[in-house]
VMD Tcl script that builds the backbone (N, CA, C; Angstrom):
set m [mol new atoms 324]
animate dup $m
set s [atomselect $m all]
$s set {name element resname resid chain x y z} {
  {N N GLY 1 A -4.032 -29.462 -1.159}
  {CA C GLY 1 A -3.741 -30.661 -1.946}
  {C C GLY 1 A -4.734 -30.841 -3.076}
  {N N MET 2 A -4.564 -31.944 -3.790}
  {CA C MET 2 A -5.432 -32.228 -4.920}
  {C C MET 2 A -6.591 -33.087 -4.429}
  {N N THR 3 A -7.768 -32.806 -4.937}
  {CA C THR 3 A -8.915 -33.654 -4.612}
  {C C THR 3 A -9.526 -34.133 -5.909}
  {N N LYS 4 A -9.904 -35.397 -5.930}
  {CA C LYS 4 A -10.507 -35.970 -7.132}
  {C C LYS 4 A -12.007 -35.919 -6.929}
  {N N LYS 5 A -12.709 -35.345 -7.913}
  {CA C LYS 5 A -14.154 -35.204 -7.771}
  {C C LYS 5 A -14.763 -35.437 -9.143}
  {N N ASN 6 A -15.642 -36.408 -9.262}
  {CA C ASN 6 A -16.297 -36.740 -10.527}
  {C C ASN 6 A -15.291 -36.905 -11.666}
  {N N GLY 7 A -14.152 -37.523 -11.377}
  {CA C GLY 7 A -13.171 -37.783 -12.431}
  {C C GLY 7 A -12.343 -36.567 -12.818}
  {N N TYR 8 A -12.628 -35.397 -12.269}
  {CA C TYR 8 A -11.820 -34.208 -12.556}
  {C C TYR 8 A -10.890 -33.969 -11.379}
  {N N ILE 9 A -9.687 -33.453 -11.671}
  {CA C ILE 9 A -8.794 -33.121 -10.570}
  {C C ILE 9 A -8.840 -31.613 -10.411}
  {N N PHE 10 A -9.172 -31.156 -9.208}
  {CA C PHE 10 A -9.012 -29.743 -9.054}
  {C C PHE 10 A -8.119 -29.422 -7.869}
  {N N THR 11 A -7.623 -28.246 -7.876}
  {CA C THR 11 A -6.761 -27.831 -6.790}
  {C C THR 11 A -7.551 -26.834 -5.956}
  {N N ASN 12 A -7.364 -26.921 -4.657}
  {CA C ASN 12 A -8.028 -25.946 -3.793}
  {C C ASN 12 A -7.004 -24.932 -3.292}
  {N N LYS 13 A -5.983 -24.727 -4.114}
  {CA C LYS 13 A -4.976 -23.727 -3.745}
  {C C LYS 13 A -5.607 -22.351 -3.709}
  {N N GLU 14 A -5.132 -21.542 -2.802}
  {CA C GLU 14 A -5.621 -20.167 -2.743}
  {C C GLU 14 A -4.493 -19.279 -2.239}
  {N N HIS 15 A -4.732 -17.978 -2.317}
  {CA C HIS 15 A -3.767 -17.037 -1.761}
  {C C HIS 15 A -4.033 -16.949 -0.265}
  {N N PRO 16 A -3.003 -17.155 0.557}
  {CA C PRO 16 A -3.237 -17.096 2.005}
  {C C PRO 16 A -3.575 -15.672 2.441}
  {N N GLN 17 A -4.573 -15.564 3.324}
  {CA C GLN 17 A -4.981 -14.258 3.867}
  {C C GLN 17 A -3.786 -13.521 4.470}
  {N N ARG 18 A -2.937 -14.256 5.203}
  {CA C ARG 18 A -1.802 -13.611 5.856}
  {C C ARG 18 A -0.797 -13.059 4.857}
  {N N GLY 19 A -0.677 -13.730 3.713}
  {CA C GLY 19 A 0.211 -13.236 2.669}
  {C C GLY 19 A -0.301 -11.926 2.090}
  {N N ILE 20 A -1.609 -11.864 1.892}
  {CA C ILE 20 A -2.228 -10.647 1.357}
  {C C ILE 20 A -2.089 -9.514 2.373}
  {N N MET 21 A -2.349 -9.815 3.659}
  {CA C MET 21 A -2.191 -8.809 4.720}
  {C C MET 21 A -0.745 -8.320 4.777}
  {N N SER 22 A 0.186 -9.235 4.625}
  {CA C SER 22 A 1.606 -8.893 4.646}
  {C C SER 22 A 1.921 -7.870 3.563}
  {N N THR 23 A 1.390 -8.117 2.360}
  {CA C THR 23 A 1.610 -7.213 1.229}
  {C C THR 23 A 0.962 -5.847 1.498}
  {N N VAL 24 A -0.271 -5.869 2.014}
  {CA C VAL 24 A -0.985 -4.620 2.318}
  {C C VAL 24 A -0.214 -3.810 3.360}
  {N N LEU 25 A 0.225 -4.467 4.432}
  {CA C LEU 25 A 0.994 -3.772 5.475}
  {C C LEU 25 A 2.288 -3.201 4.905}
  {N N GLY 26 A 2.931 -3.976 4.034}
  {CA C GLY 26 A 4.159 -3.502 3.401}
  {C C GLY 26 A 3.925 -2.245 2.584}
  {N N ILE 27 A 2.847 -2.233 1.812}
  {CA C ILE 27 A 2.539 -1.076 0.967}
  {C C ILE 27 A 2.209 0.139 1.838}
  {N N VAL 28 A 1.390 -0.061 2.874}
  {CA C VAL 28 A 1.015 1.040 3.769}
  {C C VAL 28 A 2.255 1.622 4.441}
  {N N SER 29 A 3.140 0.761 4.936}
  {CA C SER 29 A 4.332 1.260 5.625}
  {C C SER 29 A 5.293 1.935 4.644}
  {N N ALA 30 A 5.393 1.396 3.421}
  {CA C ALA 30 A 6.258 2.019 2.405}
  {C C ALA 30 A 5.743 3.416 2.063}
  {N N VAL 31 A 4.430 3.548 1.876}
  {CA C VAL 31 A 3.831 4.843 1.553}
  {C C VAL 31 A 4.060 5.833 2.703}
  {N N SER 32 A 3.904 5.374 3.947}
  {CA C SER 32 A 4.132 6.241 5.117}
  {C C SER 32 A 5.544 6.803 5.109}
  {N N ILE 33 A 6.516 5.935 4.860}
  {CA C ILE 33 A 7.916 6.362 4.876}
  {C C ILE 33 A 8.208 7.316 3.716}
  {N N ILE 34 A 7.681 7.002 2.543}
  {CA C ILE 34 A 7.904 7.860 1.375}
  {C C ILE 34 A 7.311 9.253 1.627}
  {N N LEU 35 A 6.089 9.302 2.199}
  {CA C LEU 35 A 5.464 10.588 2.509}
  {C C LEU 35 A 6.253 11.343 3.569}
  {N N ALA 36 A 6.708 10.647 4.607}
  {CA C ALA 36 A 7.497 11.288 5.668}
  {C C ALA 36 A 8.768 11.902 5.074}
  {N N LEU 37 A 9.428 11.143 4.182}
  {CA C LEU 37 A 10.642 11.655 3.526}
  {C C LEU 37 A 10.328 12.860 2.647}
  {N N TYR 38 A 9.245 12.751 1.883}
  {CA C TYR 38 A 8.846 13.829 0.971}
  {C C TYR 38 A 8.601 15.119 1.754}
  {N N PHE 39 A 7.827 15.011 2.833}
  {CA C PHE 39 A 7.502 16.208 3.615}
  {C C PHE 39 A 8.725 16.757 4.336}
  {N N THR 40 A 9.644 15.864 4.715}
  {CA C THR 40 A 10.891 16.314 5.346}
  {C C THR 40 A 11.703 17.143 4.350}
  {N N PHE 41 A 11.801 16.662 3.102}
  {CA C PHE 41 A 12.532 17.421 2.074}
  {C C PHE 41 A 11.825 18.740 1.761}
  {N N GLN 42 A 10.488 18.709 1.706}
  {CA C GLN 42 A 9.703 19.924 1.459}
  {C C GLN 42 A 9.969 20.952 2.554}
  {N N ASN 43 A 10.262 20.443 3.732}
  {CA C ASN 43 A 10.468 21.271 4.914}
  {C C ASN 43 A 11.945 21.651 5.059}
  {N N GLY 44 A 12.710 21.533 3.992}
  {CA C GLY 44 A 14.121 21.894 4.012}
  {C C GLY 44 A 14.961 20.912 4.808}
  {N N GLY 45 A 14.531 19.648 4.840}
  {CA C GLY 45 A 15.326 18.616 5.505}
  {C C GLY 45 A 15.112 18.563 7.001}
  {N N VAL 46 A 14.198 19.367 7.512}
  {CA C VAL 46 A 13.909 19.330 8.951}
  {C C VAL 46 A 12.752 18.362 9.184}
  {N N ALA 47 A 13.037 17.281 9.870}
  {CA C ALA 47 A 11.996 16.290 10.132}
  {C C ALA 47 A 11.179 16.716 11.340}
  {N N GLN 48 A 9.880 16.812 11.158}
  {CA C GLN 48 A 8.971 17.065 12.283}
  {C C GLN 48 A 8.912 15.796 13.130}
  {N N PRO 49 A 8.704 15.955 14.442}
  {CA C PRO 49 A 8.565 14.751 15.284}
  {C C PRO 49 A 7.517 13.778 14.742}
  {N N ARG 50 A 6.417 14.321 14.155}
  {CA C ARG 50 A 5.367 13.410 13.665}
  {C C ARG 50 A 5.870 12.536 12.518}
  {N N TYR 51 A 6.876 12.983 11.764}
  {CA C TYR 51 A 7.424 12.124 10.699}
  {C C TYR 51 A 8.237 10.992 11.310}
  {N N GLY 52 A 8.877 11.295 12.421}
  {CA C GLY 52 A 9.586 10.251 13.165}
  {C C GLY 52 A 8.606 9.202 13.659}
  {N N VAL 53 A 7.481 9.683 14.170}
  {CA C VAL 53 A 6.427 8.780 14.653}
  {C C VAL 53 A 5.880 7.953 13.489}
  {N N ALA 54 A 5.668 8.604 12.326}
  {CA C ALA 54 A 5.163 7.903 11.137}
  {C C ALA 54 A 6.152 6.814 10.714}
  {N N THR 55 A 7.449 7.132 10.769}
  {CA C THR 55 A 8.479 6.153 10.405}
  {C C THR 55 A 8.466 4.988 11.390}
  {N N LEU 56 A 8.339 5.313 12.676}
  {CA C LEU 56 A 8.287 4.274 13.708}
  {C C LEU 56 A 7.067 3.376 13.504}
  {N N MET 57 A 5.909 3.984 13.218}
  {CA C MET 57 A 4.694 3.206 12.956}
  {C C MET 57 A 4.891 2.321 11.724}
  {N N ALA 58 A 5.541 2.881 10.704}
  {CA C ALA 58 A 5.814 2.122 9.479}
  {C C ALA 58 A 6.680 0.908 9.799}
  {N N VAL 59 A 7.665 1.090 10.685}
  {CA C VAL 59 A 8.544 -0.020 11.082}
  {C C VAL 59 A 7.734 -1.107 11.786}
  {N N ILE 60 A 6.832 -0.683 12.685}
  {CA C ILE 60 A 5.994 -1.648 13.408}
  {C C ILE 60 A 5.110 -2.417 12.421}
  {N N LEU 61 A 4.492 -1.699 11.474}
  {CA C LEU 61 A 3.659 -2.354 10.460}
  {C C LEU 61 A 4.489 -3.312 9.607}
  {N N ALA 62 A 5.698 -2.870 9.249}
  {CA C ALA 62 A 6.556 -3.702 8.403}
  {C C ALA 62 A 7.002 -4.967 9.137}
  {N N VAL 63 A 7.275 -4.841 10.437}
  {CA C VAL 63 A 7.639 -6.025 11.233}
  {C C VAL 63 A 6.458 -6.993 11.267}
  {N N ALA 64 A 5.249 -6.445 11.497}
  {CA C ALA 64 A 4.035 -7.277 11.494}
  {C C ALA 64 A 3.869 -7.929 10.117}
  {N N GLY 65 A 4.088 -7.143 9.071}
  {CA C GLY 65 A 3.968 -7.655 7.704}
  {C C GLY 65 A 4.972 -8.762 7.427}
  {N N LEU 66 A 6.187 -8.582 7.955}
  {CA C LEU 66 A 7.244 -9.575 7.782}
  {C C LEU 66 A 6.846 -10.895 8.443}
  {N N VAL 67 A 6.350 -10.800 9.675}
  {CA C VAL 67 A 5.917 -11.990 10.423}
  {C C VAL 67 A 4.781 -12.686 9.672}
  {N N LEU 68 A 3.782 -11.906 9.209}
  {CA C LEU 68 A 2.663 -12.488 8.460}
  {C C LEU 68 A 3.151 -13.141 7.173}
  {N N GLY 69 A 4.104 -12.490 6.499}
  {CA C GLY 69 A 4.662 -13.050 5.267}
  {C C GLY 69 A 5.323 -14.393 5.512}
  {N N ILE 70 A 6.087 -14.470 6.602}
  {CA C ILE 70 A 6.773 -15.726 6.946}
  {C C ILE 70 A 5.747 -16.796 7.307}
  {N N LEU 71 A 4.761 -16.425 8.133}
  {CA C LEU 71 A 3.718 -17.385 8.532}
  {C C LEU 71 A 2.953 -17.890 7.318}
  {N N SER 72 A 2.609 -16.969 6.389}
  {CA C SER 72 A 1.824 -17.382 5.228}
  {C C SER 72 A 2.652 -18.273 4.308}
  {N N ARG 73 A 3.967 -18.034 4.279}
  {CA C ARG 73 A 4.851 -18.862 3.451}
  {C C ARG 73 A 4.928 -20.279 4.006}
  {N N MET 74 A 4.676 -20.423 5.292}
  {CA C MET 74 A 4.743 -21.742 5.936}
  {C C MET 74 A 3.446 -22.532 5.779}
  {N N GLU 75 A 2.372 -21.887 5.316}
  {CA C GLU 75 A 1.120 -22.608 5.092}
  {C C GLU 75 A 1.298 -23.535 3.893}
  {N N PRO 76 A 0.866 -24.787 4.007}
  {CA C PRO 76 A 1.023 -25.719 2.883}
  {C C PRO 76 A 0.007 -25.456 1.770}
  {N N ASP 77 A 0.371 -25.832 0.560}
  {CA C ASP 77 A -0.550 -25.814 -0.587}
  {C C ASP 77 A -1.206 -24.460 -0.826}
  {N N LYS 78 A -0.417 -23.411 -0.855}
  {CA C LYS 78 A -0.954 -22.082 -1.148}
  {C C LYS 78 A -0.164 -21.489 -2.304}
  {N N TYR 79 A -0.701 -20.431 -2.862}
  {CA C TYR 79 A 0.072 -19.634 -3.801}
  {C C TYR 79 A 0.878 -18.654 -2.973}
  {N N TYR 80 A 2.164 -18.564 -3.231}
  {CA C TYR 80 A 3.018 -17.769 -2.355}
  {C C TYR 80 A 3.372 -16.401 -2.920}
  {N N LEU 81 A 2.700 -15.981 -4.004}
  {CA C LEU 81 A 2.993 -14.675 -4.603}
  {C C LEU 81 A 2.958 -13.570 -3.554}
  {N N PHE 82 A 1.849 -13.484 -2.803}
  {CA C PHE 82 A 1.693 -12.399 -1.835}
  {C C PHE 82 A 2.628 -12.580 -0.648}
  {N N SER 83 A 2.930 -13.840 -0.314}
  {CA C SER 83 A 3.878 -14.085 0.771}
  {C C SER 83 A 5.224 -13.469 0.410}
  {N N TYR 84 A 5.699 -13.766 -0.803}
  {CA C TYR 84 A 7.008 -13.253 -1.234}
  {C C TYR 84 A 6.970 -11.744 -1.452}
  {N N LEU 85 A 5.875 -11.255 -2.053}
  {CA C LEU 85 A 5.724 -9.828 -2.294}
  {C C LEU 85 A 5.756 -9.083 -0.959}
  {N N GLY 86 A 4.998 -9.590 0.005}
  {CA C GLY 86 A 4.953 -8.994 1.335}
  {C C GLY 86 A 6.329 -8.992 1.981}
  {N N LEU 87 A 7.035 -10.126 1.889}
  {CA C LEU 87 A 8.376 -10.221 2.479}
  {C C LEU 87 A 9.315 -9.197 1.853}
  {N N VAL 88 A 9.305 -9.118 0.535}
  {CA C VAL 88 A 10.208 -8.203 -0.168}
  {C C VAL 88 A 9.913 -6.749 0.214}
  {N N ILE 89 A 8.635 -6.356 0.138}
  {CA C ILE 89 A 8.267 -4.970 0.438}
  {C C ILE 89 A 8.636 -4.625 1.880}
  {N N ASN 90 A 8.284 -5.509 2.817}
  {CA C ASN 90 A 8.532 -5.228 4.233}
  {C C ASN 90 A 10.022 -5.169 4.544}
  {N N ILE 91 A 10.819 -6.033 3.901}
  {CA C ILE 91 A 12.273 -5.988 4.107}
  {C C ILE 91 A 12.829 -4.675 3.559}
  {N N LEU 92 A 12.346 -4.252 2.391}
  {CA C LEU 92 A 12.787 -2.968 1.823}
  {C C LEU 92 A 12.420 -1.807 2.743}
  {N N VAL 93 A 11.202 -1.841 3.284}
  {CA C VAL 93 A 10.756 -0.783 4.192}
  {C C VAL 93 A 11.661 -0.735 5.426}
  {N N LEU 94 A 11.930 -1.899 5.997}
  {CA C LEU 94 A 12.759 -1.949 7.211}
  {C C LEU 94 A 14.178 -1.484 6.919}
  {N N THR 95 A 14.701 -1.847 5.750}
  {CA C THR 95 A 16.036 -1.404 5.349}
  {C C THR 95 A 16.048 0.116 5.185}
  {N N GLY 96 A 15.035 0.629 4.486}
  {CA C GLY 96 A 14.910 2.075 4.272}
  {C C GLY 96 A 14.775 2.819 5.589}
  {N N ALA 97 A 13.924 2.305 6.477}
  {CA C ALA 97 A 13.714 2.937 7.782}
  {C C ALA 97 A 15.018 2.908 8.578}
  {N N GLY 98 A 15.742 1.804 8.470}
  {CA C GLY 98 A 17.027 1.685 9.158}
  {C C GLY 98 A 17.995 2.768 8.689}
  {N N PHE 99 A 18.040 2.989 7.376}
  {CA C PHE 99 A 18.912 4.045 6.823}
  {C C PHE 99 A 18.465 5.415 7.316}
  {N N ILE 100 A 17.143 5.640 7.310}
  {CA C ILE 100 A 16.606 6.943 7.740}
  {C C ILE 100 A 16.975 7.196 9.203}
  {N N LEU 101 A 16.733 6.184 10.048}
  {CA C LEU 101 A 16.999 6.341 11.474}
  {C C LEU 101 A 18.496 6.494 11.724}
  {N N PHE 102 A 19.316 5.746 10.972}
  {CA C PHE 102 A 20.771 5.837 11.078}
  {C C PHE 102 A 21.234 7.229 10.667}
  {N N ALA 103 A 20.728 7.689 9.505}
  {CA C ALA 103 A 21.085 9.018 8.992}
  {C C ALA 103 A 20.652 10.090 9.983}
  {N N GLY 104 A 19.442 9.924 10.555}
  {CA C GLY 104 A 18.932 10.885 11.527}
  {C C GLY 104 A 19.808 10.922 12.772}
  {N N ALA 105 A 20.214 9.756 13.223}
  {CA C ALA 105 A 21.027 9.653 14.439}
  {C C ALA 105 A 22.412 10.260 14.243}
  {N N TYR 106 A 22.948 10.104 13.025}
  {CA C TYR 106 A 24.318 10.579 12.780}
  {C C TYR 106 A 24.351 11.830 11.937}
  {N N GLY 107 A 23.177 12.411 11.668}
  {CA C GLY 107 A 23.101 13.686 10.970}
  {C C GLY 107 A 23.743 13.680 9.597}
  {N N ILE 108 A 23.571 12.570 8.859}
  {CA C ILE 108 A 24.162 12.460 7.522}
  {C C ILE 108 A 23.351 13.320 6.551}
}
mol reanalyze $m
mol bondsrecalc $m
mol representation Tube
mol addrep $m
């Protein structure tokens, strides 16, 4: 909120830690998935089990990032840039991972 101090109004708004963490987790999980895909293509489309594990870890990080993004968005009087950025990145990662896992399951 706003606080009045010596006749000046200042805001104590800040970026929520959870929003920043959400964005960081989103970026880390996105990079993991992109690398797993890249190495799978380099390998002639054969996914090593470790890329599956990397994708699964990315999904777990993205879910955590999504939860943090939602929690940070619920904090009052904050800047929500990182909350929204985190939400968007993590949703994209989860969507991408869903396609990868779906494609893997059905051999598309």
